[in-house]
N, C-alpha and C positions, 0 to 999 in steps of 0.2 A: 307761068311765063316761060317761053322757049329760050334757047340759047341766045338768039339775036336780041330778045328783049332784055335779058340779063346783062349782056355785054353793052347794050345801049345805056342801061342804068349805070353800069360801071364807068363807062367813058364819060357820061355826063357828070357824075359826082366826082370823078377824078379831077375834073376841071374846077371844082368848087372847094377851095381851102379857106380856112379862117386863120387870121393872124393871132397868135398867142404870144404876147411879148414880142421878141424879135424873131420868133420861129413861126413856121407855117405848118399846120397839121390839118389833115382832112377832118371834117365834122359832118355829122348828120343831125337833123332836128326831127324828133318824133313827137307827134301829138299824144297827149294823155288826157285823162279826165280832169287833171289838175294843172294843166299848162304844158309847155313844151319840155321835153327831155333832150338835152344837147349831149351828144356823144362825141368826144374828141379821141381820135385814133392816134395814140402816141407811138405805137409800134410794138412788135413782139407780143408779150402777154399783157400789155399795159394800156389802161384806158383812163380817161377822165370823164366823169358824168356830172353834168350840171343841171340842177332841178330845184325849182322853188327857192332860188337864192342860195342853195347849198352846193358845195363842191365835194364830190366823192372821187378819190383817187384809188385805183385798183392796181396793186402790185407795182408801185412806182419803181422805175429802173433807170439809172443815170445814163445808160448807153443809148437810150432812145430819145431823150429830151434834156434840155437844160432846165432843171426844176427851179432854179433861182428866178426864172422868168415866168413861171406858171403860178396860177392862183393857189393860195394856201388851202389846205384841206380842212373841211369840217368833219369829214369821215374818211378813213383809210381802211380798205379791205385788203388783207394779205392772205393768199391762198395756201402757201407752204414755205418751207425754209430754204429752198434752193436760191442761190445767189442772184439769179435773174428774176426773182420774185420778192425776195427779202433783201433789200439794198439799203443799208444804214445811211449811206450818203444821200440818196434821194429822199429817204424818210426825213432826214434832218433838215432838208430844204423846204418841205411842204407841211411838216408837222408843227403845230403851235401848242401852247399850253392848253388850249381849248379843244384841240383835235381829238376825236374819238378814234381809236384804232381797234378794229375787230379782226381777229385772226384765229389760228389754230392753237391748241393747247401747248405744243412744244415751242411755237414762236412766241407765245405770250410769256413764256418763262425767260425769254431773251430780251423782251421789250418792257421796260417798266411802265406800268399804267395801262397796258393793253388789255382788252377784253377777249377772253377765249370762248370760242364756240366749238362744241363737239359736232361730229357728223350727226345730222338729224335735228339739231337744236334750232329753235326759232326765237327771235327777239325783235323788238322794235327800237330803232336807234334814230334819233332826230326826226321822228315821225315816219320813218321808212321801215316797213316790215322786211326782215332779212331771215332767210332760211339757209342753213349750212348743209350742203349736199356732199356726200362722200366722193372723193376724187382719188382714184387709184388705178393701177395696172392689173389686168387679168392675164394678158398674153405676153406683152413685151417685158423682158427681164434681162438682168445683167448676166454675164458669163457664169457667175456663181449661183444663179438661180433666183436671186433676190429681185423683186420687182423694182423698177425705177422709182415708182411711187407706191409704197406699201399701203394696204388697206388700213383705214383708221387714223391716218396721219394728216392728209391734206383735205382741204375744203374747196368746193365750188360754192357759189352763192347765188340765190335767187333774191333779187331786190325788187320790191314793188313800188312803182312810182305812179300813184293814182290807180288807174285800172290796168297799168302796163307792167307785166312781170318780166324782168330781165334776168336771164340765167348766164352767169359768167362761170364757165365750167372749171377753170384752173387746169392743172396737168392731170389728165385722166384718160381712160378709155371709155367705151360705151357700156357702162356698168348698169346693172339692174336698177340701182338707185336713180341714175340719170334717166333711164328709159321709163321710169314710173312717174316722172314729173308731168303735170297737167297745166293747161292754161298758160303756156309760155308764149309771150308775145315776141320776144327777141332772145336769141341764143347765140352766145359766143362759144364755139367749140374748137378745141386745139387740134392741130394736124402737124405735129412736129415729130418726125420719126428719128430714132426708134422709141422715143420717150412717151408719146401719147398715141394719137389715132391715125390710121390710114384714111384716105378719102372714103373708102368703103365703110369703115367704122362710123365715120361722121354721118354718112348718108343713112346708115342703119339707125343711128340715134335720132336723126332728124325725122325720119319716117315714124319713129315711135312717139316723140314728144310734139312734133308738128308745130314748130315755131312759125309765126307769121313771117318773121325776118330771120335769116340765118347768116351770121357772119363767121366764116372761118377765121381763126386768129392763131397767133403763135405757130405759123406754118412754114418756118424757114426750111428750105430743102424740099418742100412738097409743092407741087403745082396745083393751085386752087382751081384751075380749069378742069381738072379731073373731077372734082366735086361738082362743079357746075354741070358737067356732062351727065354725071350719075343721077342728078336730081332734075334733069330736064323733063318737063312735062308733069312734074309732081305738083298737083294743084294745091294752092294755099300756102306754099313755102317759097318765099323770095330769097334767093341767094345774093348777098351783096359782098363783093370783094373789095377790101380796103388794104392800105399798105400796113400789114401787120406781120411782117416776117421777123 
């Protein structure tokens, strides 16, 4: 799909929002072998996925939504411990006694009852296969030389909905672990400098894993049009831009 086609898709879907409580958020409906997957784009690195009667919240964050007006979570996925991904206030509003929380080892130590997954772990939760993918920096580091996201700490997740594999990368660069993923239907790749990837890094990752649909997310300060231009003419990869700054 060329730039005109991508922009047409963007403009069309920008006009389609769904009411969630008293707020409006963009949504996409994707077909799977087991019914529709509804993706609600809450903003920043935060998503709500609805499938087969279950609600999955990813990195709930109070600054992007009023969680008192959103559906309670059956499952919460937390990628790492930074405050825009691990927000106790948002968790408190969508977590119930029955909610399953899947997260990293260090976050699980802070949240009573949470289930920890190491990089590379796989498990099935509520009938959904989940894989934890290493999320870390290779290039971008603090002035003291420490990576913004050290290796072995954060997770991305591949969640399988029927025949549809959705990769939510978390805060990471285009790591070998990411680029070895296969059969990815939908990918959410971060583009928030200097903490995650440049558009060039995201394009490199997309060419390696070849998702059918690529959503740049968590891209505050970075123009997603640059990514659209880099992947123009790349067959089989549709770039969809949503309000995910």
